[in-house]
C-alpha positions as CSV (number, residue, x, y, z in Angstrom):
1,M,102.6,101.0,58.0
2,V,103.2,99.9,61.6
3,T,100.7,97.4,62.9
4,R,99.2,98.2,66.3
5,T,99.9,95.6,69.0
6,R,96.7,94.4,70.6
7,F,96.4,93.5,74.3
8,D,92.8,92.5,74.5
9,D,93.7,88.9,75.5
10,S,96.5,89.9,77.9
11,E,96.4,88.6,81.5
12,C,97.3,92.1,82.7
13,P,94.3,94.4,83.5
14,V,96.4,97.5,82.8
15,A,97.3,96.2,79.3
16,R,93.6,95.4,78.5
17,S,92.5,98.8,79.8
18,V,95.1,100.6,77.7
19,D,94.0,98.5,74.7
20,A,90.4,99.5,75.3
21,I,91.1,103.2,75.6
22,G,93.5,103.3,72.7
23,D,95.5,106.5,72.9
24,W,95.7,110.0,74.4
25,W,93.1,111.4,72.1
26,S,90.6,108.9,73.6
27,L,91.4,109.9,77.1
28,L,91.0,113.6,76.3
29,I,87.6,112.8,74.7
30,V,86.6,111.0,77.9
31,R,87.8,114.0,79.9
32,D,85.8,116.4,77.8
33,A,82.7,114.1,78.1
34,F,83.1,114.4,81.9
35,D,83.3,118.2,81.4
36,G,80.0,118.3,79.5
37,S,80.9,118.0,75.9
38,R,78.4,115.9,74.0
39,R,78.5,116.8,70.3
40,F,81.1,116.1,67.7
41,G,81.7,119.9,67.2
42,E,82.2,120.5,70.9
43,F,84.9,117.8,71.1
44,Q,86.5,119.0,67.9
45,R,86.7,122.7,69.1
46,S,88.0,121.7,72.5
47,L,90.7,119.3,71.3
48,G,91.6,120.9,68.0
49,V,91.9,117.3,66.6
50,A,91.4,116.6,62.9
51,K,87.8,115.5,62.1
52,N,88.9,112.1,60.7
53,I,90.9,111.3,63.8
54,L,88.0,112.3,66.1
55,T,85.6,110.3,64.0
56,V,87.7,107.1,64.4
57,R,88.2,107.7,68.2
58,L,84.5,108.3,68.9
59,R,83.6,105.2,66.9
60,S,86.1,103.2,68.9
61,L,84.9,104.5,72.2
62,V,81.3,103.7,71.2
63,A,82.3,100.2,70.0
64,G,84.1,99.7,73.3
65,G,81.1,100.6,75.4
66,V,82.7,103.7,76.9
67,L,80.4,106.2,75.1
68,E,77.0,105.8,73.6
69,S,75.7,107.7,70.6
70,V,72.2,109.0,71.3
71,P,69.7,111.4,69.6
72,A,70.4,115.0,70.4
73,S,68.8,116.2,73.6
74,D,67.3,119.3,71.8
75,G,65.4,117.1,69.3
76,S,67.6,118.2,66.3
77,A,69.0,115.7,63.8
78,Y,72.4,115.7,65.5
79,R,73.8,112.8,67.6
80,E,75.4,113.2,71.0
81,Y,77.9,111.1,72.8
82,V,77.3,110.3,76.4
83,L,79.3,108.3,78.9
84,T,78.0,104.8,79.6
85,P,78.4,103.3,83.1
86,K,81.7,101.8,81.8
87,G,82.8,105.3,80.7
88,K,81.8,106.9,84.0
89,A,83.9,104.3,85.8
90,L,86.9,106.0,84.2
91,F,86.3,109.1,86.5
92,T,88.9,107.9,89.0
93,V,91.4,107.4,86.2
94,I,90.9,110.9,84.9
95,V,91.1,112.4,88.4
96,A,94.3,110.5,89.0
97,L,95.9,111.7,85.8
98,R,94.8,115.3,86.6
99,Q,96.3,115.2,90.1
100,W,99.5,113.6,88.8
101,G,99.7,116.3,86.1
102,E,99.1,119.1,88.7
103,Q,101.9,117.7,90.9
104,N,104.5,117.1,88.1
105,F,104.0,119.4,85.2
106,F,103.1,122.8,86.6
107,A,105.5,125.3,88.2
108,P,104.4,126.6,91.6
109,G,101.8,129.4,91.0
110,E,101.4,128.5,87.3
111,P,97.8,128.8,86.3
112,H,95.9,125.7,85.4
113,S,92.4,124.3,85.5
114,Q,91.2,122.7,88.8
115,L,88.6,120.1,89.5
116,V,86.4,121.1,92.4
117,D,83.5,119.6,94.4
118,R,80.4,121.1,92.9
119,R,78.6,121.4,96.3
120,Q,81.5,122.7,98.4
121,G,83.4,124.6,95.7
122,Q,86.7,123.2,97.1
123,R,89.5,121.2,95.4
124,L,89.4,117.4,95.8
125,R,91.7,115.6,98.2
126,P,94.5,113.7,96.6
127,L,93.5,110.2,95.6
128,E,95.0,107.4,97.7
129,V,95.3,103.7,97.3
130,L,93.9,101.9,100.4
131,S,94.2,98.3,101.6
132,A,91.1,96.3,102.4
133,D,91.5,97.4,106.1
134,G,91.9,101.1,105.2
135,R,95.7,101.5,105.3
136,R,97.3,103.9,102.8
137,L,99.4,101.8,100.4
138,D,102.5,102.8,98.3
139,P,104.0,100.7,95.5
140,D,106.4,98.9,97.8
141,D,103.3,97.7,99.8
142,T,101.8,95.8,96.9
143,T,102.6,92.8,94.6
144,V,100.9,91.3,91.6
145,H,99.5,87.8,91.9
146,K,98.4,85.9,88.9
147,V,94.8,84.6,89.2
148,S,94.3,81.2,87.7
149,T,90.9,79.9,86.6
150,Q,89.8,76.5,87.7
């Protein structure tokens, strides 16, 4: 069996973030949580993922502080999964992946789901990376600096 490489002690924030999320199932679970899924069965129906895989991913997201398992809102014996503040902070990541997917994986006119502003009913503007002074930045405008602790 292949051992998973861990990045939880990496100096790179991207590596640590990927290590915390784990895999594509986990990102899709987070996406569904943003879309209102709360119960195991809702995630399972939406994703079509095997129950054992979903169980492991949900436990991992709870252990990582991305989701919290809470009593069911209707008072039943079920548990529900809700996004924590750490999980809600992934919203921009999910929006960025959605917009990247819309731009790169759908033919013009091909139907797909759209994320819209609930109040205005309009699509969101494309995300942009901005400098501290508000300038739009592209990859060539940035560089990585190692931060040393003193």
